N, C-alpha and C positions, 0 to 999 in steps of 0.2 A: 567381413560381414558384421553388422552392428549387433550389439547385445540385445537380448529380449528384456522388455520392461513391462511391468503391470501398469498400464496407463490409467486404470481406474484409481490407482493410488494417487494420481495427480489431481483427481477430482476432489471437491470439497465434500460432497455427499454422494451416497450410494444407497438408494432406498426404493421403496415401492410407493407410488403415488396413491391418491384417493380412489382412483379407478382400478387399482390393482395392477397397474403397468409398471414395469421396471423403468427407472429414470435415473439420470445422473445430473448433478449440478456442478458447474465449474465456476471459478472466478476468472473472468476474462480480462482482468486488469482495471475494470471499471465497476462492475457489479456482479452478483451471482446470477447465472443463467442456467435455465433448464435446457439440457442438450440431449441429443440422441446419437447413437452410432450413425455413421453416414448411410448405412443400409436403410435407415428410416425414409430417406428421400426416394428409394426405389420401390417402396411398398405403401404408398399413400392410399388411404381409403378414398372413396369418391367424395365424401364429405370434406376430408382434409385437402384433397386436390382442388375442390371448388374454392375452399377457403384460401388456399395459397395462391392459386392461379387466377381466381376471379375476385376474391374478396376485396382487394384494394379498390377495384372499380366501383363497388357498391356504394361507397360513400359519395362519390361524385354523381353517380346516376340518381341517387336519392335526392341530392341537392337540385339537380336539373328537374326532377319531377316536382319538387317543391315550388320552384320558380314557375313552371308551366301551370301548376294549379293556381298560383297567384295571378298569373296572366289571364287564365280562363275566367277567374272570378271577376276580373276587371273588364271582361267582354272581349278579350283577345284570344282567338281560336288558334292562331299560329303558335308553334312551339320552337323553343331553342333546342339545339342538339349538337353533338360532336361527331367528328369523323372517326374512323377506325384508329387514327393516330392522335386523337384527342385535340385536334384543331376545331374551332367553332365552325359549324356549317354555315354556308352562305345565308344571310338574312337574319342571323341570330342577334346581331347588334341592332338592327332596325326594330326587331320585336321589343328589345329592351327600351329603345327610345319611344316607341308607341305606348308602352306601358307607363313610362314617366309622364308622357303628354296627357294620357287619360287620367292618371292618378292626381296630377297637379291641376287638372281641369284647364290645361292650356288650350284645349281644342274648343272650349265653349266661348260663345260671344260674351262681350263685356261692355258695360255702359261707360267705363272709364279706364284709364291706364292703371289707376290705383286699385281697381277691382281685380285686375289680372294678378297683380302682386299679392293682394290680400288673399285671394283664393289659393294661390300657390303656396303662400306662407302657411295658411291654415292646414293644408294637406301635407306639408313638408315634415311633420313630426315623425313620420314613419321612416324617413330617409336614413337616419342613424342606424336603425336595426337592419334595413336592407343593405346598407353599405357593408356591415359586418358579414352578412350572408354572402355577398358577392366576393368579399375577400376569401372566405372559406371555399367558395366555388372555384376561384382561380388558383388558390393554393393547391387544392386537390387535383386540379387539371394539370398543373405544372409538375406535381409529384409523379403522376402517372407517366407523363412524357419522359421524365428523367429515369424512371424505372424501366422504361422500354417495353411495357406490357401493352399489347394491342387491346382494343375494346372487345373484339370478338375472339375469345380464346378457344383454341382447339385443345381440349383437356387431354385427349389421347396423345396428341403431338407433344404437349407440354410434359406429360409423364415420361414419354420416350426420351425427351431431351434431358430430363432430370436423371434418369437412369444412366444415360450415356455419360453425362458429366460426372456423376458419382463414381462410375467405373474408372474414368480417366484420373480422377483425384486419388482413388484407392491405388491404382497402378503406379501413379507418380510417387506416392508415399512409400509403397512397397519397394520400388526400385531404389529410392534413396536410402531406405533402411537396410537393404541388402547389400548395397554397394559401398556406402559411405560409413566408415567406422566413426563412432563418437557422436552420431546424429540419429535421433529417433523422432519421427513425425507421426502425429495422430490427428485425423480430421474428425470434427464434430459438426452436427447440424442442429441449429436452434431456430426458434421463431420468436421474434420480438413482439412488442405490444401492438405493432402496426401490421401484424401478420406477414412481415417480411422474412424471407428465409436468409439466415446468416450462416456462412461457413466459418467455422473456427478452426484454424490450423495450429495445433499444439506442438511446439518444437522444444525438444530437450537436447542440449549439448553437454556431453560428459567427457571426462578424462582429457581435458585440454590443458595446454601450457601457453602462457603469454610470453612472447619474446619482446624484451625491451631493447629497442634499437636506437643507437646514437651514431650519426654520421655513417650510416650503412653497416655498422658493426653491432652485433648482438652482445650487449654487455651484461645481460642477466635474463634468467628465465624464471617466471613465477608460476607455480602450480595453481590451477583454477578449480573451483568447486563447480557443480552443475549450473548451467544457465538455462532458464526457461523463457521462451518467447511465445506470446499469444498473438497471432495475426487473425483479424476478422475482416470479412469482406461481404458485401451484398451478393448473395448467391444468384439472384435474378440478373444482375448486371454482368456477373461473370458468365452466366449462361448465355446471355444475349450479346456477349462481346461488346458491351458498352463501356464507356469510361467509368472507372470506379476508384474509390479511395481504399488504400490499404491502411488499416489501423493497427498500431503496434503498442503492446505493453510488454515489459520484461521484468524478470525477477532473478536475482542471484541467490541460489539455494545455499545460503550461509547466514546464520543468525548474527554473526559478529563482524563480517568483513564486507567490502564493497567491490563491485566490478566497475572499472573505469567508465564503460560505455552505457551504464544503466543508472538513471537517476532514481534510485530505489528508496530513498528516505522520505520522499515527498508524498507517497501514496499509501493507501490502505494495504495491509499485509505485505509491505515492502515492494509492491509493484510500482513501477514508474516508467518514465519515458525511455525510449530506446534511441541511442545515437548510432546510426549505421555509418556515420562519417562518409567517406568517399565511396562506400559500397552501396549506398542507398539506391541509386538508379539501376545498378546491375541487379540488385535483389528484385526490384520491381519488374524488370524485364524478364527475369527467369520465372518469377511467379506467374506473370501473365501468360507465358508459354506453357505453364504447368511443368516446367523443367525443374523438378525438385532436386535432382542430382546436382545440377549447377548451382541452384539456390543454396543447397547444403554446403557445397564447397566454398561459396562466397561467405557464408556465416562462419565457417571454420577459419578462413583467412582473417575475417573481421575480428574474431574473438582472440586470435593468437598473435596479433601484431600491434605493437605500441611504439610509435616513432616519437622520440623526445622532441624533435624539432617541428613536427607537422601535426601530430594528433592533438585534437582539442576536445577532450572528453569531459564528463561531468566530475570526475575525481582522479586523483593521482594513483599510479600503480602500487605504491607502497601500502595502500589501504586494502590490498588483497591479502596482506599478512599483518602481523603486529610486530612492533619493534624492528630491529635490524638483525635477523638471524646470522649466525656465524658463517654460513655458506654463501652469503651475498657478497658480490664483488665490491672492491673499493670504488670502482668507476660508478657503480650503481648507487652506493652509499653517498657519494659526493654530489649526486644530483639533487639531494633534498636537504633542507635545513634541519639540523638535528632536533632542535626544539619543536619543530612542527611534527616530526615523526613521533617524538616522545609524547607529545600532547595527545596525538591521535591514538597512540598505543595505550595510554592511560584510560581513554574513553572506551576502547575495545576491551581492555582487561576488566573494567568495571562491569561490562555486559557479560563477560565470560565467567565472572565470579559473583554474579548478582544473587545467586541462591545461598551464598555464604555471608557471614558477617564476623565482626570482631577480629580476633587473632587468626581465625581460620581463613578469613578473606585476605589478610595480609600475607600469610604463609602461602596461600594458593597463588596470589599475584606474584610473589617473589619467585615461586617455582616456575611460573610461566616464563619469566625472564631467563631463568637458569636452564630450562629445558631446551630453549633455542640457542643458548649460549650467546645472548644478545651482545652485539658489538658495542653497545652504549653502556654496558655494565662498567662501573667505575667512573662514569661521566654522565650519570643520569640522576637528577634530583629526586625523581619519584622512587627509583630503586633504593637510593640511599635512605629515603624516608621510610620505606618498608623495613629496612635493616634497623634503623633507629627505634622504631616503634616495637618491633619484635624483640629486640634486645632489652628495652625498657620493660616490656611486658614480662619477659622471663625473669627479670631482676626483681620486680615488685609485685608479682602476681599473688603471692601469699598474703602480703599485707593488704592489697587491693581486695582480695577475696574476703578477708576478714571484715574489712570496712563495709563491703557490700552486704554481707550476711547480717551485720549488726543493723544496717538500715532496713533490710528486708524483715528482720524480726521486729523492729520498731513499727513498721507498717502493719504487720500482722497483729501485734499486741494492741495497737490502737484502732484496729479495724478500719483502716483508711479505704475509701472507695477509689475507683480508677482515676477520677479527676484530681483528687488530693495527691495520689501517687505521682501523677503527671506533673503537677505543680511542684512537688518536692524535688523530683529529679531535674526538672528544668531550672529550678532555683540553684541547684548544686552544680550542674554541668553546663547550663546554658543551651541545652539541646532539648528538642521536643520529639516524642514518639507518640503517635496516635494509638489510642486503645480501641479504635473501631476498625473493622475490616469489611470487606464485601459480604462476609458471612454474618456479621453482627459485632457485638461488643465482646472483647476478650475478657476472660475471667481474670481475677486479680493475680492468680498464680501465673497464668500465661503472660500477663502484662509485665509482671516482675521479671520473668524469664527473658522477655524481649529486651529488657533494659540491661541485662547482665553484660553482654558483650560490649555495648557502648560504654558502660560505666568502667569496665576494666581497662579499656584502651584510654579513656579519659584519665583515670587515676595514674596509669603507668607513665603517660606522657606529660603529666603536670606535676607529679610528686617532687622530682628533683629540681624543678624550676620554681618551686614555691608559688605555683600558679593555681593552687586549688584552695584558695582562702575561703571561697563560698562553702566548700565541703567542711573545712575546719570550723567555720562559724556555725554551720548547721548542727554539727556534732556537739559543739559546746553549748549552743543555745537550747538544745533539747535534752541536755543532761546526759549525753552519750559519751562525753569526753571532758575531763577537767581542763580548764583553761591553763595554758602554759604561762610561766612567769615572763614578764616583758620588761626589758631594760628601757630606760628613758630614751637613751640615744638611738636605739635600734631594736627591732624585733629579733629575738633570739631564735632564728629559724631552726638551728641545729637542735635546740631544746624541744621545739615543737615536733620535729621529726622523731627524736628519741622517745618522746612521750607517746606518740601515735604507734610506734613500733612496739613499745612495752605494753601498751593497751591492747593492741591486736593479738599479742602473745599471751595475754592474761587468761586465767581459767574462766573468768566470767564471760568473756567474749566467746571462748571455745564452747 
């Protein structure tokens, strides 16, 4: 039996609307939608029932009334109309032809050929507008044909059909949730801007593992985070057993990794296209039968199988994790180019450590590698770079801290504004840090603090390479450091280093 989930936690919003009614809004993979529990469809008020069952017809019927009023004004008493299945009634085309004949005065006698054309041309200015109206007319008629709604709606019958279908969907979801472990289904009902009823089937897959298969042999198993799929379908077409489209959007519930069969980086809130691969047709057939048990089994098979030779997904399976953990097999490791995995790993680690900076970010990133005992340690440029920067930081942090504090005191003493501070540090380090945020302009103290981590890493990694000449020049030019003696043949870099260290340790700097 599947686990219980609070499905309202899946929703974006959970609130009371302007009329005091409880409402839920979900993101369906395209936009936010106001939705209701499926019981909503069982208890429609008469007003809601009329709007849902009859509402779409009103637009076409209003257009037909408009045209008949125009015809009557032109002296034509006959009226166009449609059948119960929205075909034009016999004689409707002739009525339109009679109207054009009268309006263009083609039925009047003329003294010459040119007069016939002249009168027609004079009265033809209205044709552009009428053409647009006829386009609307035919568009609404075709829409109703596709929706499968008859002209004469039995609202009692329609309500009964809605209740029956809602119960079938509820039972289908309940059966799947009770029988299939790792799958939870939740139906929602929403109305779009065209008063069309939309069924949203919210699917959550949890506790799954993906088998990586090569030549019929499972070479690795990757643990998966929850997968959410939102399916929506026109409820009326489902109700009337008409041909309908199933629309999919999916999301991998992981802020840092990707699921191979979801194109989750291209869309808002990490929602994207779903690739059901060879399972697409089977899924559609199961859904059409409301056999949600079979549908759930299909999704479990889909999510847990990756064939190296046959699968053609959006991304590679190594993106479900970072690096190459110790427990991954050599057969699995050899499937991928090491540089590709390492590059993707660095991108993932940057996301995982985005709330930290400076030495803390470096230490955290290195720890991520160590925690999984990554197989690339010892042969990874990024990991080696972490080590180098951390070692240099630890070696030179006291000198770097002293230099930074001298610069900070210089800023304070001279009452520099944020723009001047920005220019100063950019001149020294070649880096830019904005002093504005979404909340406004940072105070000078906050802005100086935001520079500390970057400056310390800059100083530590450039000091031994004699690559911080801009810093040295700034200190000298602004009277913060005496200029070192320079030999004609070459710059005495050791002398400069010794002078900076002595200066940093002096009582004045302290």
